[in-house]
N, C-alpha and C positions, 0 to 999 in steps of 0.2 A: 769191143762193146757194142751192144745193139741198140741204135738210135734212129730208126727209120723215120719216125715223126720228125725228130730234129733235124735230119738231113734234107728232107723234104721242105721243111720251113726255111731252111736256110737258102735252098735254090730259089723258093719263092720270094724270097727277100729283095732279091734282086729288082723286082718289079711290085712295089707294095701296092696292095689294092687301094683304090682312092675312095669307094663309096661302103656303105653298109651292104649292099647287094653283091659286091665284088669280094667283101670279106667272106659273106655266107658261102658264095661260090668257091673262094679259096679253101674254106674249111672242108667243103664237101669234096672237092678234087684231091686234096691231102688224105683225107679218110679214105677214099675209094683207092688211091694208089698205095697207101700203108697196108690196107686190107688184102690185096693182091700180092705184096710182096713180102707177107709174113706167113709163117706156119701157124696152125690152129693152136699148138702149145702157146705161142706168144700171146695170143688174144686170150686164152684162158688165164694164164699168169696175170694178165693186165686187168681182167675181169675179177679175179680174186684179190688183185692188190685195191682196186677201186671199192669193192665191197667192204675190204677192211677199213678204208677211210668212212665210208658212209654208214657203216654199222657200228664199228668198234669206238671211234670217237664220240658220236653222240651217247653211246652206251656209257662210257666212262664219264662222260659229263654228267648225265642222270644219276649215276651211282654216287658222284661226288656229293650232289645235291641230297641223294637219299640217306648218305651217312649223316649229314646235319639235320634233316628233318625228323628222322627216328631217335635221336638222341645223342649223336656223336658232337663231340665239342672241339676237339683239338685240331687247329689249323696245321700244326706240324705234321700230325698223323696223315692227313688226307694228301699233304704235299710230299710226305714220305712214298704214300701209295703211288704218286705220278712216277717214282723213279726207281722204285724197289724193284721193277722186273728188268732192269738193266741186263741181266744175264740172258734175257730171251733172244736178243738179236745176236748176242755171243755164240749161242748154240747153232746159229745159222752159219756165222762168220768162220767158226773153227774148222767144221768139215770142209770148207773151201780152201784152206790150206793145205789139207791132206789129200784131197781129192781132184784139185784142179791144179792150175799152174799159177794161182795167185800166193803172193808172198807178203808177208806184213810189211807195212811201210815203215821206214826207218824213223825212230822218235828222237828228233834233236830238242834242244833247249826251247827254241821258239814255238814248235809244234806242242810240246808238252805244256808250255806256258799258256797257249792259245786254248788248249783243252782244259786247263784249270779255270782259266777266266770265264770260258763259255759255261763251264760246270756251275761256277759260283753265280753267274746270271741266271742260269736256268734254275736253280735252286730258289733264288730269290723272286723268280717269275712264279713258279708253282706256289709260292706262299701267298703272293699277293692274289693269285686265282683262288686259292682256298678262301679267302676272307670274302671274294666275291660270291662263291657258292655257299657260303655261310650265312649270308644276309640276303641274298636276291633270288627270286624265282629262276629255275634252270633257264627257262625261256629267255628272261631278260639278261641274265649273265651271258648267255650265247649271244645274243644280239650285240651286246655291248663289245664281247671280245672280237666281233668281226672288224671293230677299227683296226685290228692288227694289220690289214690290208693298207689302211692310210699311212701308218707308221712304217710299213715296210716299203712302201714307194718312196716316202720322205728318206728314210736312212739308206735306202738302196742308192737313191739319187747323191745323196752327201758323202757317202763311204764308197760305194762300188762305181759311183758314175752311171748307175743306170738311168735311162732317159725318163723324162716325165713330159708327155704332151696334152693337149687340151682334153683328151678322153680320160686321162689319168686324173686331170685336175678335176673334171667334173664328178668322176667317182668319189673323189676325197670330199668334195663339197656336199654331194648326195648322202654319203654314209655320216658325215658330221651331222648334216640336219637330221638324220633318222636318230642318231644318238641324242640329240637335243630334244626331240619329240618324246623320247621315252623319260628324259630328265623332268620334262615338264609335267608328264603324265604319272609320276611316280606313285601318288596316292592310289591309283587304281590296281597296282600289282603290289603293293607292300603287304607282307603277311602281318597279321594282327599281332603276333607276339615279337615282330620285329621293330624296333624304335626308329624315330626318324634318323637318329644319330648313326645307328648302325646301318641303315639302308644307305646312308650318304657314304659312309666308310666303305661298304661294298662296292657302289657306285665308282668312287675315286679309285679303289685299287683295281677294279676290273679295267678301268682306261689306262692306269699307270701299267698294270701288267702288260697289255696290249701293246704299249709303247715300247716296253723291255723286250717283249716277243719279236716287235718289228727290228728291234736293235740287234737281237740275236740272230735273226734270219740274215741281215746284212753283214755282220762280223762272221757268220758261218760261211757265207758266200765268199767272203774276203780272204778267210782262211784257206777254203778250197782253191782259190785262184793262186794265192801267193805262196802258200806252203805245201800244198799236195799236188803231186804231178800225175796225170794220167786220169781218165774218167773211167772208172770201172766200179761194179756194185760192191766189191768188198772194200774198196776205200770209202765210198758212202758209208757202209756199214761200220767200219773202223771209228769213223768220226762220231758217227752215233753211240756206238759203245763207250767210247772214251768220254765223251762229254756226258752222257747219261751216268757214267760211273763216278765222275767227279760231282756232279749234282747229287748223287746218292750219298757220297761221303759228307757233303756239306750238310744235307738236310738230316741225316743221321744224327750227325754232332748236335744240330738244332734240337732234334727230338730228345736226346740223352740229358742235354742241358736243361731242357724244360721238364724233366721227368715224366714224359708223356707215355713211353712204353710200359712203365709200372701202371699207368693209369688206364691202361686198354681193357683191363680184366674187370675193372668197375664199369667202365663205359659199357663193355657187352652185357653185363648184367642188367642195366637200365635201359639198353637198346630195345625199341619196339622189335618184337618177333623174337628176342631173345638173343643169347650169344651166337647161336649158328648163325642167324642173320646178320650180325655183326661181322662174322669173319669171313661169311660170303660175299658181303659187300666190300670188304677189305681186299679179299683174294681176288674176285671178278674185277674190282678197280685196277688192281696190278696188271691183271691180263689183258683187259680191253684197251688200256692206254698204250701199251706196248705193240699190241696187234695193230692199232690204228698208226702208231709211229712207222711200224714195218710197211704197212700198206702204202703210206705217203712216200716213204723212201724208195719203194719199189715203182710207184707210179712217176717219180721224178726221173728215175734211172730209164725207165721203160719208154716213157714218153717225153713230157716236157712240163715246164711251168704252168703252160697254158691248160693242159688237162688237170693238172694239181688245183689251179684256181677254180676250174669250173666244178670240180668235186668239192672244194672249200665251199664255195657259194652255195652249193645244194645241202651241205650238211647242217648249214645255219638253220633253214627252215625246218630241215628234219628234226633237229634238236629241239627246237621250238614247239613244233606240232606233238613231238612225241611227249614232251614235258606236260602239254595241255592235256593230252590224253590219259597219259600214265599217272601224273602226279598232280592233276587238276590245278595246273598253274592258270591263274588269273590273265585272260586275253581279251584287253579291251580294243576298241576300234582304232585307238591311237597306235597300240603296240601292232595291229594288224599294218596299219599305215606304215610304221617303221620297218616292219619286216620286209614289205613290198619295196620300199625306198632302199633298204639294204641290198636286196637281191638285184634291184637294177644297177645300184653302184657297182656290185661285183662284176655285172655284165659289161659295164663300161670299161671297168679295169682289164677284163679278159682281152677283150678287143682290142684295147689300148697296147697291150703285152705282146701282142701276136706279130711276128714269130718270136718265141723266147727259148732260151737254152736253158738245160736243166740246171738246178743248184742243189746243194745238199739240203737236207731237213734238219733243223735243230731239235733238240730232245724236248723243249718246253711243252707243257700243255696248253 
C-alpha cells in the first residue's frame, strides 16, 4: 500500500509540534518530503480524487435540493438516488481481482452482520438528509450537516477511543455555536412555501442525520480495525460496495412499500423543465454522489484523514456559495457569520487531528 503522507506523519508524531507556527512548519516539511518521494502519477490521482470530493459532493447536494424545488416530492426517491449508484465502485473493484494480486476478503458472519447493520444505518441517514433538503435551502442544509464533525469526534472517542484534546473541544464548541446562529436566524432563509413546522422538521432531521453519520464513521472505523485485515485500496472499496449495496436494498424496500416508483412518471410530468429534466436530476444525482464517495475513499487511502478533513471543510463553503449563486439561496449576515465560524471550527479540528491515520469512508450522504 502506498501511504507516504501517513508514514511521514507517524515519524513526526514522535516530537509533536507545540505551537501554531510549529504545526505550519511540520505540514510544510511533510508536503515537501512527500512531493519529492512520489511519482507524478500519484499526485495526478490524488488531484483527481480531491476534485471528486470538491465537485461531485456539492453537485449532489445541489441536485437533491433541485429535485424538491422543481416539483419532486418523495423523500424515499432522493434517498434511493444516494445509493442507487452502488455498482459504480464495483466496476473499479472487479478488475482489481483479475488484473492485480488482490483477492476478495472472506465474508464471515460478523463481517456480514456489520455490513448489514451499517447498510441499514446508512439508509436511515440518507432518508433524514432527504427531509433536510426537502425543507431547507441547500446552503443551510450543508452548514447544518457540517456538525457531522462534532459527532464524529464524540463517537470516535467513545467507540474507537480516538483522542479528544482542547483544540477538538474548541472545534466542537465553535461549530455548535454556528448552528445555534442559524437556528436563531431561521426566518431569514426560510422559503415562503415552507411552513415553520416543515423548517423545524428539516432542521432537526439534518442534525440527527449528522449525528447518525458520525456514528457510522466511528462504527466503520471499528469494523475496519477489528474485522478487516490489511490496509489496501481494494479492501476499502469492498467495504464501500457492501455497505452501499445493503443500504440500496433497505432503501428500495422503502420505496416499493411507499409505492414511490409508480409515482415517478407523474412526478416527471409535473417537474419544472419537464420529464427530461426530472430524469437528468435523478441520473446525475446517482453519478455525482458515487463519484464523491470514490473521491473521498481514494483521498483517505492515498493520504490521510487530515487531507480528507481539509477537503471536507472546503466543500461546505463551496456548496453554500454555489447554492447562493445557482439557486438564489438567501444569505443573511448571520448565515455568513455561521459559515465563517464553521470553517474556523474545521480548521481547529484539522490541527487537533494531526497526524492521523487513514480510515474507511462510510456510504452515507
